[in-house]
C-alpha positions as CSV (number, residue, x, y, z in Angstrom):
1,M,134.9,76.1,98.0
2,S,134.4,77.0,101.6
3,R,132.4,74.5,103.6
4,L,132.0,76.7,106.6
5,F,128.2,76.8,106.7
6,L,127.5,73.6,104.7
7,I,125.5,71.0,106.4
8,S,127.0,67.6,105.9
9,L,124.2,65.3,104.7
10,P,125.3,62.2,106.6
11,D,124.9,64.1,109.9
12,F,121.6,65.6,108.6
13,C,120.3,62.2,107.7
14,L,120.7,60.6,111.1
15,N,117.3,61.7,112.4
16,L,115.4,60.9,109.3
17,P,113.3,57.8,108.7
18,H,115.1,54.9,107.0
19,S,113.4,55.5,103.6
20,F,115.0,59.0,103.4
21,R,118.5,58.0,104.4
22,H,119.8,58.0,100.8
23,K,121.7,61.1,99.9
24,K,120.1,61.5,96.5
25,E,116.6,61.5,98.0
26,V,117.6,64.1,100.6
27,M,119.3,66.2,98.0
28,E,116.2,66.1,95.8
29,I,114.1,67.2,98.8
30,M,116.5,70.1,99.3
31,L,116.1,71.1,95.7
32,I,112.3,70.9,95.9
33,M,112.2,72.9,99.2
34,G,114.5,75.6,97.6
35,I,112.3,75.9,94.5
36,L,109.1,76.0,96.6
37,A,110.6,78.6,99.0
38,I,111.6,80.9,96.1
39,S,108.3,80.4,94.3
40,L,106.2,81.1,97.4
41,S,108.2,84.2,98.2
42,I,107.8,85.6,94.7
43,A,104.1,84.9,94.9
44,V,103.9,86.8,98.3
45,L,105.8,89.7,96.9
46,F,103.6,89.8,93.8
47,R,100.5,89.7,95.9
48,I,101.6,92.5,98.1
49,G,102.6,94.7,95.1
50,K,99.3,94.0,93.4
51,R,97.3,95.0,96.5
52,R,99.3,98.2,96.8
53,F,98.8,99.0,93.2
54,K,95.0,98.5,93.4
55,R,94.8,100.8,96.4
56,R,96.2,103.7,94.4
57,N,93.9,106.4,93.1
58,I,94.2,108.7,90.0
59,V,96.8,110.9,91.7
60,G,99.0,107.9,92.7
61,L,98.4,108.0,96.4
62,E,97.2,105.0,98.4
63,G,93.7,105.3,99.7
64,F,92.5,103.7,102.9
65,S,89.0,103.7,104.4
66,S,90.2,104.5,107.9
67,Y,93.2,105.9,109.7
68,E,93.8,102.6,111.5
69,K,93.9,100.7,108.3
70,S,96.4,103.2,106.9
71,L,98.7,102.3,109.9
72,V,98.2,98.5,110.1
73,I,98.2,97.5,106.5
74,P,101.5,99.0,105.5
75,F,103.1,97.6,108.7
76,L,101.8,94.1,107.8
77,E,103.0,94.5,104.2
78,R,106.5,95.4,105.4
79,I,106.6,92.3,107.6
80,G,105.3,90.2,104.8
81,K,108.0,91.5,102.4
82,L,110.7,91.0,105.0
83,L,109.6,87.3,105.5
84,A,109.4,86.9,101.7
85,Y,113.0,88.1,101.3
86,V,114.1,85.8,104.1
87,L,112.3,82.9,102.4
88,I,114.2,83.8,99.2
89,L,117.5,83.5,101.0
90,V,116.5,80.2,102.6
91,G,115.5,78.9,99.1
92,I,118.9,80.0,97.7
93,F,120.6,78.3,100.6
94,F,118.8,75.0,99.9
95,I,119.6,75.1,96.2
96,W,123.2,75.9,97.1
97,I,123.4,72.9,99.3
98,Y,121.9,70.7,96.6
99,L,124.4,72.0,94.0
100,S,127.5,71.7,96.2
101,E,126.6,68.2,97.4
102,S,125.8,66.9,93.9
103,K,129.1,68.4,92.7
104,R,130.9,66.7,95.6
105,I,129.2,63.3,94.9
106,K,130.0,63.6,91.2
107,N,133.6,64.4,91.9
108,K,133.8,61.4,94.3
109,E,132.3,59.1,91.7
110,T,134.7,60.2,89.0
111,N,137.6,59.8,91.5
112,N,136.4,56.2,92.3
113,T,136.2,55.3,88.7
114,E,139.7,56.7,88.1
115,I,141.1,54.6,91.0
116,E,139.4,51.5,89.7
117,I,140.9,52.0,86.2
118,L,144.3,52.6,87.8
119,V,144.0,49.4,89.9
120,K,143.1,47.2,87.0
């Protein structure tokens, strides 16, 4: 697996308080941040879609009370959707870091046990 963009956790942990220097705690935080980022972005996308749906009339066109609102609201919705998509990518990145680091640690532990068995 390519480790081109992967943040190594020991370098990442240097600036954290002493209580967070354990890799498993940092990895759990990465997983929680990834899940929260994806959940928040899905909620934002759902909210934007619901508001657009409620603005539609019988014909299916969006109705606004003024011309200014018809310009500003879709612009803000596009920015919100863009930020939500970026947040989904960030969440996927955090979960990817968690999975790759947990896999690396698991492989390291199995290699250490194999070496101990061979030494005995």
